[in-house]
Structures are given as structure tokens and as C-alpha cells.
matplotlib code that plots the C-alpha trace (Angstrom):
import matplotlib.pyplot as plt

x = [0.0, 1.1, 2.5, 1.8, 5.3, 4.2, 6.3, 5.0, 5.2, 3.7, 3.9, 1.8, -2.1, -4.5, -8.4, -10.2, -13.4, -16.6, -14.6, -12.4, -9.0, -7.3, -3.6, -0.9, 2.6, 2.2, 6.1, 6.2, 2.9, 4.7, 7.6, 7.9, 6.8, 4.7, 6.0, 4.0, 3.7, 3.2, 3.0, 6.2, 8.1, 7.3, 9.4, 12.6, 11.7, 14.2, 11.9, 10.4, 13.8, 14.8, 11.8, 12.4, 16.0, 15.7, 12.5, 14.0, 11.1, 13.4, 14.4, 12.4, 12.7, 12.5, 11.5, 12.2, 11.5, 14.7, 15.9, 19.5, 20.0, 17.3, 17.0, 16.7, 13.4, 12.4, 13.4, 12.7, 15.8, 15.4, 17.4, 17.4, 17.2, 17.6, 15.3, 17.3, 20.8, 19.6, 21.8, 21.4, 23.6, 23.9, 22.9, 19.3, 19.6, 21.9, 20.8, 22.7, 24.5, 23.5, 20.0, 20.7, 24.4, 26.0, 27.1, 30.9, 31.6, 30.1, 31.6, 33.5, 35.9]
y = [-0.1, 3.5, 5.3, 9.0, 9.7, 8.4, 5.0, 1.4, -0.5, -3.9, -3.0, 0.2, -0.1, 2.4, 2.1, 5.0, 3.2, 5.5, 8.3, 6.4, 7.5, 4.7, 4.2, 2.0, 0.5, -3.1, -3.5, -1.1, -2.8, -6.2, -5.0, -5.9, -3.6, -1.9, 1.4, 4.7, 5.3, 8.7, 9.7, 11.7, 8.6, 7.3, 10.3, 8.8, 5.3, 2.7, -0.2, 0.7, 1.0, -2.3, -4.0, -2.5, -3.8, -7.2, -9.4, -12.5, -14.3, -15.5, -12.1, -10.8, -7.0, -5.9, -2.2, 0.1, 3.9, 5.7, 9.3, 9.5, 12.7, 14.6, 17.5, 15.3, 13.8, 10.3, 7.6, 4.1, 1.8, -1.7, -4.9, -7.7, -11.4, -14.4, -17.5, -19.8, -19.3, -18.0, -14.9, -11.1, -8.1, -7.9, -5.3, -5.6, -4.0, -6.8, -9.7, -12.4, -13.5, -17.3, -17.3, -15.6, -15.8, -12.8, -13.2, -13.4, -9.8, -8.9, -11.6, -10.4, -13.5]
z = [0.1, -0.7, 2.4, 3.2, 1.9, -1.5, -1.4, -1.5, 1.6, 2.6, 6.3, 6.0, 6.3, 5.8, 6.1, 4.3, 3.7, 4.1, 5.5, 8.1, 8.5, 10.2, 9.2, 11.0, 10.4, 11.0, 11.3, 14.3, 15.8, 15.7, 17.7, 21.2, 22.9, 20.2, 18.8, 18.5, 14.8, 13.2, 9.6, 9.7, 10.2, 6.7, 5.2, 6.4, 7.0, 5.1, 4.9, 1.3, -0.2, 1.4, 0.1, -3.4, -3.5, -1.7, -2.1, -0.3, 1.4, 4.0, 5.3, 8.3, 9.5, 12.9, 13.4, 16.2, 16.7, 17.8, 18.6, 17.8, 19.8, 21.9, 19.4, 16.3, 15.0, 15.7, 13.0, 11.9, 12.6, 11.0, 12.0, 9.4, 10.3, 7.8, 8.8, 6.4, 7.6, 11.2, 10.8, 11.4, 11.2, 7.3, 4.9, 4.3, 0.9, -0.3, 1.9, 3.9, 0.8, 1.2, 0.0, -3.2, -4.4, -6.2, -9.7, -10.0, -11.0, -7.7, -5.5, -2.6, -2.4]

ax = plt.figure().add_subplot(projection="3d")
ax.plot(x, y, z, "-o")
ax.set_aspect("equal")
plt.show()
């Protein structure tokens, strides 16, 4: 569904049927504890770009709302996790490297 920032995101949900204006981020609602979502978080959220770059069905994203410094705006921080390799801490735009191997010109080895 299209976010208030104009990007496609599968975690955003908006119900506008018959004048309703219910919007939520299901990624942040699934966090433990659930995070408070506001429309302004969608402008800087990295999730739509990650989903556009990497469509691996084994990758699970865990979202969290952070404030880097007290005077900066709140931001969404994403932690990836691969269910196949049981690993985390990799670049979510690229993936873990095990599910979908890179072609030889891009191989790091």
C-alpha cells in the first residue's frame, strides 16, 4: 500500500472506507513492545527502499523507533534477520549472501 510519503510498503495499512482515516505501520505494531507510529516517520523510513532492493522471502525485518539525539526527529531503525541461515547483522539491501548468491563480478571472495 502507498504510504503518506508516496512510497510502496507492505507494512503500511490505511483504512479509508466511508470516511475512516485509520493508518498504521504493522512493522512497528509487531515490535515488542509496540512502537508509536506517526505519519512523519514514513518520510525517512528505510523499509520501502529495502523491500524494493531485496525481495527475499527468508528475510524478516524488525523495526524500532529511535531518537539519535534529543534534538533530532524520531527515525525508524531496521534490523534484518534471515530465517534460512539464522543470521542477523547484514546489509538488508543486499541480503545475507546465502539465499541468493551474487554473480561473479560482484562476488567479494
